[in-house]
N, C-alpha and C positions, 0 to 999 in steps of 0.2 A: 887576323888570324888569318891561315891556307885553310882554304874549303876547297874539297870538290865532288865536284856533282856527277855521278853516271847514270846513263843509260836518259838524257835532258835532251828536248828537240827547244827549238830555239824561240820559240812563244816562250816557254822553262825557262831557258837562258838571260831572256829578254827582262821576267816576270825576277830573280834571284837579281839581277845585277842592278836594279832598283831596290829592292827593298832591303839588300843586303851590299849596300858601298861601302859601305866601314869595313869591310872584309877584302882578304884577295881570292877572288873567285878562280876559281878553274873548271871545264867543260868535255866531257868526253858524253860523244854517244853512243858508245856499245857499251852494256854492262862489267864491271868488275868480276874478274873471275884470275884463277889460278893463270893463264896465260900474257893477264897483262895488270898482274898488280903492281909490279915494280913501277906501273904510272904514277903508283897511289900511297908507296907510304910514308912518302915524305910530308902529308899533310898534317896537318891540327883534324883534320875532321869530312869527313867522308857519306855521303850522300846517296843511296844508291834503290832499286825503284826491284822488283821483285826477281827479273830475273839475272842477277847480280846474286854470284854463288859466294857467299864469305861462310867457306868452313873452314876446320884447324889451321888448312895445309895454309890456307891465304892471311886469316887473321893472324899467324905468327909471323907474317911475315910487311904489318902495317905496324912499324917496329916507332913511329912519330907517333899516330893514330891514336886519338885520347877518348874520340865521341865515333861513334856510325848512326846519323841519320836514315831509316829509311822510310821513301817517305809511299807505306804502307800498315794498315791492320795486321794482316800476317809478319808473322817474323821467321817462316820456317827455311829460308833461304839463310839464316843469319848462326852460328852456332855461336848464344850467348851464356855459353857456361863457360869457353873457350876465352869470349872477351872478360867473363870476370875473371877467369884468371890472369890476364893481362895487362887489367884495370880496366878497360875499354869500355864507356859509356854506351849504355845503345838505346835510342828514341825512339819511336813509332807516329803513327796517328792512326790513334784509338778511334775514334767516329771521325766518317766523313759521307759514308753514304750509305746509310738507315737505309734511309729511301731510293738509294737509287735503284742498290743491289735488290731491291724488294719489286719493285717495280719490274726488272731487267727476269726478275724470276720471274714476274707474272707474265713477261712478251714471250716468254718462252714455255710455259704451260699452256695460252692460248694459242701458242703456233702451232700448238700439237694436238690440242682439244677440238680444236677445229681445222683442223690440217690445212692450216696456212702455209708451208710448205709443201706442203705435196703439190698444192695447187699451185702453185708458180712454179714448180718443175716442171709438171703437164702445161704450162702453158707458157713457158722459153719454147716448148714444141709444138707451140699452136696445134695444142691435144686441152678444149676446153669442155670436156665432157665431167660430171659430177659422181658416175659412178665411183662407189669406194672413199667417196669423200666424204660420208655422213660421220659427223660430227658428235662431242658427246658435250653438256650444260655441267656449267659447275657447280650450280644451283643443290644444293642439299651431299655435293660430292662431300667426300672424307678425304681431307687434307692433312699429311702426316708434317710435321715440321721438327727435323731433329737438327735442335741447336736452337736453344730461344734466348741468346743473346740479342743486341740491337736489331742485326738484320732478322732476326727470326720471329722476333716481335712485331716488330710492321711486317711481313708477309702475313702474322695471320689475320694485323690488320686488313688488311688486304683483303685477304680469306673470309672475311666477316663480313664484307661491303657485297660480297655476290655470293652472300649466301651461304657457303660451306661451312661443312662441320669442321674439328679441328683438333687433331688428337697429337701431343707432341714429347720429346723425351731431349731430356736435360740432366747434366749429375746436380745441378743444382734449381729448384722448384719454387717460384713464385707464385706460391698460391692466392694473395690478394693482386693478383697482375690476373691469374689464371682466372678467377670469380669476375674480374673486371671485361674480361674480353672474353671468357665466355667459350675457353676449350679445358681441355683437363688432359693432365702427365699419364704418362704411359710407360711401361719400359722400351727395347727398341723394339723386340719379338713385337709386343703388341703392334706396335705404329705399322710395322712393314708389315704385319697377316693383314691388319684392319683398314688400310688408307688404298684408296683410289690413286693418287698422290702422292709421293715421298717427294720432300725439297732437302737439300741439305748446308746447314748452316755452321757447322762446325771449323776450327781450323784444324790444320793438320800438322800431327804430331805422335809419338808413341804411342798414345795410346787412342787414338782416331785411324792411323793406316788404313790403310782398308779395312774401315767400319765395315763398309758395304763389300760383302764378299763371298766363294762361290756356297758358300754353308748356308748364309742366312737371307744371301737375294730368292733363292729357289722358297723361301715359304710366303713371300708379297701375292699379292693378292693376283690373279690370272689378269694378262690383260692393261694391270697399273701402271702408271708414269715413273719416269723419277727425272729430279731434277735440280742438279750440281750444278754451284755457283759461288762454291767456295775454293778448295782445292782439290785437282784431280787425283790424288793420292790419296781423299778418303775411299774413293772407289776404284773397286781390282779391275784391272780391264777388261782379264779374263771370264769374268765374272757378265758382267754387262755383256760382254756378247754374248755368252751363255743363255744369261735369262733373253736374250730380242730374238734367237733363234728359236727356242725352246716356246715364246710364245708368252713366259711368264707376264715378260717388259711390252706391252704392246707400242711402247715409243722415250724418250730421251730425251731430253733438253741438256743440253751442257754447254755449260760458257769456262769449261776445264778438262782438262784432262790428265790423264798419269799420264807423266815423262815429259809431260807440253814445253817446258823448260829446252828439247831438241826437235820441237816440232819445226823449229826455222831449219835444220838437217837431216830434216827426212827424208829430202829424193837421194842426197848423197849417202844417208843413212842406207838405204834399201838398193844401190848399188854396190856398194862396196863394204870392205871390209869394216868391222866396227866394232861395240862392245855391244855385247851379247843380249845384255837389258836393254839397250839404246835399239836394238837391231828389229827386237822382238816388240818392243813399246811403238819404234816405228809402225810395224806392219797390223798392230791391233789398232792404231789411229786411223790408217788408211782406212782398215776394216768398218771402223766407226760413220766415219764420214762418208761412205759410200753410201750408206742406209738414205733408203729417204723417211724413214721413221727416226730419225736422229738429225733433233736439228743443230748445230753446233755454230756457237759467237766465240772469238778468239780474243775472253777475257777481258770483252769488254764491258761485264754488267757492273762497273764501278765508273763507266766511263762517257759523264756528262760535264756538261761546261760547270756544273755547280760545282760537282763535287770535284773535280779537278781543284779551280779554285781553293776549296774547303783545304785539299791535299798540300796546296805549293802555303797554301797562309801557316796552316801547323806545322808544317817544317821549318818554316821559318822565323815562329813563334820558338820552337824547339831547338836552332840553331839560337837563337840572338838570349835566348836565359840560359844554354850552356856557356855562352861568351860570357855573360853574366856573373856564372857560379851557380847557376839556381837549375837545376834540371827538371827538367816538368819531361807528363809519358813516357818513364821512363822501365824499360826490361830488362837492362842490367845497371846499375850503381857503382863504380868504381870507388873501393876501401879507400878512404881517407891514412894519410900517410906521411 
């Protein structure tokens, strides 16, 4: 089969070449978008990561593609409904970094709770005073976990190791696990009101976009923290900025930003004519990143050696399975004709 990989590094290329030697492989460093979709239409399978944009306009031009293998758990960058219409299978990597993202979540929490970020910034200025750097213990604090999937549950396990109380919200309640891990389910409103720290672990879709917004962020406990290692669109940028300005939030730990797909264009967008939404998000992101009570990492919550290897191995299994007529880890299965 002819397979095209987008958003691949040199090491990814070497690994795929070694393990998919029976196929004809093509590699592109850039994401797949409408600008370069002509490069992808003649392949049997294409593999992408999260910065590729496979909307309806792109998918309609993938005339020969039979399967899309995303090297991610999230799939909000792919119009799966259109793929279904086009008889294109979509497969993902459902499990690769539950512990990886959960550990990164606590890296962000600790950076805020113990003012690691502020201390580092002061040190760069040769200011080693401790005034204003008093932190707080995690023990006996309440952690609100929004989304109790694989990552959320791992976050809860770690929180219990710190001696934290945990409340969680999810559309599905696993009462058995809640009893084993000693946490309780509550509504989103209750989680926001009762938690000292709220951490988000839900996929981005029509129901969760701006799940945290201007209306409900105001109900959060005064001086609380918010952590987002899921997707930027879960939190409304304007609401986040307003909450930080008001002091409702004393800090935010962000591995993702709303509109982060435009982050590489940010400087250009701030100085040139571009879409209103892109321009506004670029300005908001610049505002957020300039604050010493916002800890930002560039979407690297998944980025460990072990997790990256699991992503590559699962992608290889997905491709080999499709080539053998067995679709695994499916998000969209083509109909049999």
